[in-house]
Steps between C-alpha positions, in 0.01 A plus 500: 500500500425154364362443150322177415441386143229231498394279211222242520637157413218337303289796395512419128309180570211705642466705180539193280250286692242752623541810283643846552201626698566241768871583480415864571308390809808314624710813449252709699502242778881499496509879538257480793705233675815707460332810645384293797842340555696825536438746784702787357604522138386523139369240254492536123444271206793534260344298217364155422499301823788699654466724805735738679491561875708769671524496882703685764785283626579526869712187451567242229364222717168680545465552125581134436234397753254726319597324177412167658162643606439614141597156369260334746220729380569397139494131595135513600272361232340737249137414430436494125158374386457310824843337460778558750823575311839507673730723295783602730740785429866573437625806689820696451629750756739794471598752766556875482771625510722189492359357175430829327430867563260560210151359452586343164805312626316379813208367296734337249699324771188388683380356167831315451457353847145392407637311199746339738207380711329359189817314401494330840155362423284796599282557805791654688666831587854590394707807587713668235874433487766648273551164331145521361593809302812329370299193404243711315774676303660167404162361398431803278838459330433128454156571352644750251769255390246217472285709265805546278583129517150406388504757219831379356428132581819455697334248732610146418346156536721215619403133484550240769468137389249267665647151525310171481707296745359161398579561134823693566383759248389861474120509528454872447616832642394783726520859379662745745485876452825685569600868497853630471528879528722718282773501766514119493313432824239224517172601666321202663135445395368551858634857476365608161182292457313675789597835343362384164177384665452835674552716191320281247811389309443137592252445213754620244765281662262202495445536128870556432586177684228305322614621156863427583424148619283423197772621262762291679281187490452553127880517454552183703229316309656603168828359629327171590562520875267233631471633853275786391299328229206434732481850651206706378399863517196393700722358774713812496207731559421305816861522606638835406354701788697276735815554295543857622495406866762226467826573681 
């Protein structure tokens, strides 16, 4: 048996732009398209804009071809208030019994595969692999440790000078967020910033960086360091969202 876990890619925009009633219509249309796309199997909505499809699997290739048919059905425009909206879908696929022998494990692994499809940019189908489970476990551990790092303010801000070549002088500096874990390892920003954005920690990190930078500028100004005399909090607020994404 093959189990698909399908999530609409841009469904939130429908609710935000047209209201939940129109969003419900899109969900009904999605369910109808899924019923039409499969000859033999079951369709269920698991919550939000997520759907589960279970189909008999004579072969993996046939199930994958069915997945492509489902994806094509989702790529047709949805008509919302006379507007044609192209949403697309991310689809994860797990197989019984290779990827799990219980319903819960099959659904979970199909969902992991769906997130893998979303990470590739969406509007695609991805089959589950063991590495996805390992990646999810590492991400959960990273998220737990990041919560602790934010709580105890163990994240640090480093400063990289900006040089005025014509004057041969320091014209300012760029603030760079860094995280060193308790075991001494440095975690690159491209690894932990997406985690913070997904779980809502990024706002707390933003404010921590802004406070840290403002305090450091105050110290430098008290010490009479000319390079930072012209920096203002107003300029920092424009800047500090970019700080977190700097390598």
